[in-house]
C-alpha positions as CSV (number, residue, x, y, z in Angstrom):
1,M,0.0,0.0,0.0
2,P,1.5,3.4,-0.9
3,F,2.8,5.5,2.0
4,A,4.5,8.8,2.1
5,D,4.7,12.2,3.8
6,S,2.6,14.4,1.5
7,S,3.9,17.5,3.2
8,A,6.5,17.6,0.4
9,A,5.6,16.5,-3.0
10,T,9.0,17.0,-4.4
11,G,12.6,17.2,-3.0
12,A,13.2,15.5,0.3
13,V,11.3,14.9,3.6
14,S,13.2,15.4,6.9
15,V,12.0,13.9,10.3
16,A,13.7,14.0,13.6
17,G,13.4,13.1,17.3
18,S,15.2,11.3,20.1
19,V,15.9,7.6,20.4
20,N,17.4,4.9,22.7
21,T,19.8,2.4,21.1
22,S,20.8,-1.1,22.1
23,G,23.1,-2.6,19.5
24,T,21.2,-2.6,16.3
25,S,17.9,-1.9,18.0
26,V,16.5,1.6,18.0
27,T,13.5,2.7,20.0
28,L,11.7,6.1,19.6
29,V,11.6,8.3,22.7
30,S,10.0,11.4,21.3
31,G,9.5,13.3,18.1
32,S,8.5,12.1,14.6
33,P,7.4,8.3,14.5
34,F,9.5,6.1,12.2
35,Q,8.1,5.5,8.8
36,P,8.4,2.4,6.6
37,W,11.8,3.3,5.2
38,P,13.4,0.7,2.9
39,Y,16.5,-1.2,3.6
40,G,19.6,1.0,3.3
41,T,17.9,4.3,4.2
42,P,20.6,6.5,6.0
43,I,19.7,7.6,9.6
44,T,21.8,9.9,11.7
45,I,21.9,9.0,15.4
46,N,23.8,11.4,17.8
47,G,25.9,12.7,14.9
48,T,26.8,9.4,13.4
49,S,25.4,7.9,10.3
50,Y,24.0,4.4,10.1
51,L,21.9,2.4,7.6
52,I,18.3,1.1,8.4
53,A,17.9,-2.6,8.0
54,S,14.2,-2.7,8.7
55,V,11.3,-0.8,10.4
56,T,9.1,-2.8,12.7
57,N,6.6,0.0,13.5
58,G,6.5,3.7,14.3
59,T,8.6,3.3,17.4
60,S,11.1,0.5,16.6
61,L,13.6,-0.1,13.9
62,T,16.8,-2.2,13.3
63,L,20.1,-0.9,12.0
64,T,22.5,-2.8,9.8
65,T,25.3,-2.2,12.3
66,S,25.5,-1.6,16.0
67,A,24.9,1.9,17.4
68,G,26.0,0.8,20.9
69,T,23.9,1.7,24.0
70,Q,22.7,5.3,24.0
71,S,19.8,7.0,25.8
72,S,17.7,9.9,24.6
73,V,20.0,11.0,21.7
74,G,18.9,12.8,18.7
75,Y,18.0,11.1,15.4
76,S,17.1,12.3,11.9
77,V,16.2,10.8,8.6
78,I,16.1,12.6,5.2
79,F,14.4,10.6,2.5
80,P,13.0,11.3,-1.0
81,A,9.4,12.4,-1.3
82,P,6.9,11.1,-1.8
83,L,6.8,7.9,0.2
84,I,2.3,8.3,0.7
85,D,0.1,8.9,-2.2
86,N,-2.1,11.9,-1.7
87,P,-5.1,11.3,-1.7
88,A,-4.6,8.0,0.3
89,A,-8.1,6.8,-0.9
90,T,-11.1,7.8,-2.9
91,V,-14.7,6.6,-3.1
92,N,-17.0,7.3,-6.0
93,L,-20.4,5.7,-5.8
94,T,-23.4,6.4,-8.0
95,G,-26.9,5.1,-8.2
96,Q,-27.3,4.6,-4.5
97,T,-30.8,3.8,-3.2
98,A,-30.1,3.0,0.5
99,N,-27.9,3.8,3.4
100,I,-24.4,2.4,3.1
101,G,-23.1,0.2,5.9
102,V,-19.7,0.5,7.5
103,S,-17.1,0.1,4.7
104,I,-13.4,0.3,4.7
105,L,-12.0,3.5,3.2
106,F,-8.3,3.0,3.9
107,T,-6.1,0.8,6.1
108,P,-3.1,2.9,7.4
109,P,0.0,0.7,7.1
110,S,2.4,0.3,10.1
111,G,4.1,3.6,10.8
112,A,1.4,5.7,9.0
113,Q,-0.1,7.2,12.1
114,G,-0.8,10.9,11.6
115,M,-3.1,13.5,10.4
116,Y,-5.8,12.6,7.9
117,R,-8.4,14.7,6.2
118,A,-11.7,13.2,4.9
119,N,-13.7,15.2,2.4
120,C,-17.3,14.0,1.6
121,Y,-19.9,15.1,-1.0
122,V,-23.4,13.7,-1.3
123,V,-25.8,14.7,-4.2
124,A,-29.3,13.8,-5.2
125,T,-29.3,12.6,-8.9
126,S,-32.8,11.3,-9.6
127,G,-36.1,10.3,-8.0
128,V,-36.4,13.4,-5.9
129,S,-39.4,14.3,-3.9
130,S,-40.5,16.3,-0.9
131,T,-40.3,13.2,1.3
132,A,-36.9,12.0,0.0
133,A,-33.6,12.7,1.8
134,I,-30.0,12.2,0.9
135,P,-28.1,10.7,3.8
136,S,-25.5,12.0,6.1
137,C,-21.8,10.9,5.6
138,Q,-19.7,9.7,8.5
139,V,-16.1,8.7,8.9
140,Q,-14.7,6.4,11.6
141,W,-11.2,5.8,12.8
142,Q,-9.0,4.6,15.7
143,D,-7.7,7.6,17.6
144,F,-3.9,7.6,18.0
145,D,-3.7,9.3,21.4
146,T,-6.5,7.4,23.1
147,N,-6.6,4.2,21.1
148,T,-10.4,4.5,21.0
149,G,-12.8,4.2,18.1
150,Q,-14.1,7.6,16.9
151,T,-16.9,8.7,14.5
152,R,-17.4,12.1,12.9
153,T,-20.4,13.2,10.9
154,L,-19.2,15.2,7.9
155,T,-22.6,16.0,6.3
156,S,-26.2,16.0,7.5
157,A,-29.2,14.2,6.0
158,T,-31.0,16.7,3.9
159,T,-34.4,16.8,2.1
160,A,-33.9,16.2,-1.6
161,S,-36.8,17.8,-3.4
162,S,-34.8,18.8,-6.4
163,V,-32.0,17.2,-8.5
164,G,-28.6,18.5,-7.5
165,T,-29.5,18.9,-3.8
166,N,-26.1,18.4,-2.1
167,T,-24.2,18.5,1.1
168,N,-20.4,18.5,1.7
169,G,-18.1,18.5,4.6
170,V,-14.5,18.0,5.7
171,G,-13.1,16.4,8.9
172,V,-9.5,16.3,10.1
173,F,-8.3,13.6,12.6
174,Y,-5.2,11.9,14.0
175,S,-5.4,8.1,13.3
176,V,-3.3,5.1,14.3
177,G,-1.2,3.4,11.7
178,N,-0.6,-0.2,12.4
179,G,-1.8,-2.1,9.3
180,T,-4.8,-3.5,11.2
181,N,-7.2,-0.7,12.3
182,T,-9.1,0.8,9.4
183,I,-10.6,4.2,8.5
184,N,-14.2,3.6,7.5
185,Y,-17.1,5.4,6.0
186,T,-20.9,5.0,6.3
187,T,-24.1,6.8,5.5
188,S,-27.3,7.2,7.5
189,G,-30.7,9.0,7.3
190,Y,-31.5,8.0,3.7
191,A,-35.2,8.3,2.7
192,A,-36.5,7.0,-0.6
193,G,-39.5,9.3,-0.7
194,T,-42.2,8.7,-3.3
195,S,-39.9,8.2,-6.3
196,S,-37.0,6.0,-5.0
197,L,-34.3,8.6,-4.6
198,N,-30.9,8.0,-6.2
199,Y,-27.8,9.7,-4.9
200,A,-24.0,9.8,-5.5
201,L,-21.4,9.7,-2.8
202,H,-17.8,11.0,-3.3
203,I,-15.2,10.7,-0.6
204,K,-11.5,11.7,-0.7
205,L,-9.1,10.9,2.1
206,D,-5.8,12.8,2.3
207,Y,-2.8,11.9,4.5
208,L,-1.4,15.2,5.9
209,G,1.7,13.7,7.6
210,P,2.8,12.5,11.0
């Protein structure tokens, strides 16, 4: 799955923080989480350059050579951008005639915790009536800081008495990135009315960076 820091579409991306080292093992203490850097990516620790062998997750990585035992020393990595496609995911659904159950929008890979922005647009396309309603649009995620499931309503259910009736909304949130917890979408509040309302749903999810 594509992953990168979309804060820099060209050039290089720099991240930094402090770490503990024990031989080839490196553990994050503070600062920017580790990202899924490929084998051989240079990393500077306490002024000395090493090469990354593998990244386990956002707080743990392995070097190709020992960095000894060090505590709370600085680290930095400069790597080419982009490493996450922006947008991270899109949904374009037409001809919808019911609420949409919880569906996966994106699964942030390991190390891809960070800020995400969800954009939602819902529009009535046919079968409108005074008793019809396009549904609300919600996004769900696992919050990074509290490790709890969260839901945000981006748009409200709205009476659809004319073709083109639409709602739109944006939500920003900080999600975990572990390759398991997903970012989901769903709709609710749909009403068919007297003519079986059809609507379209468009969602774009952007990764804004760690």
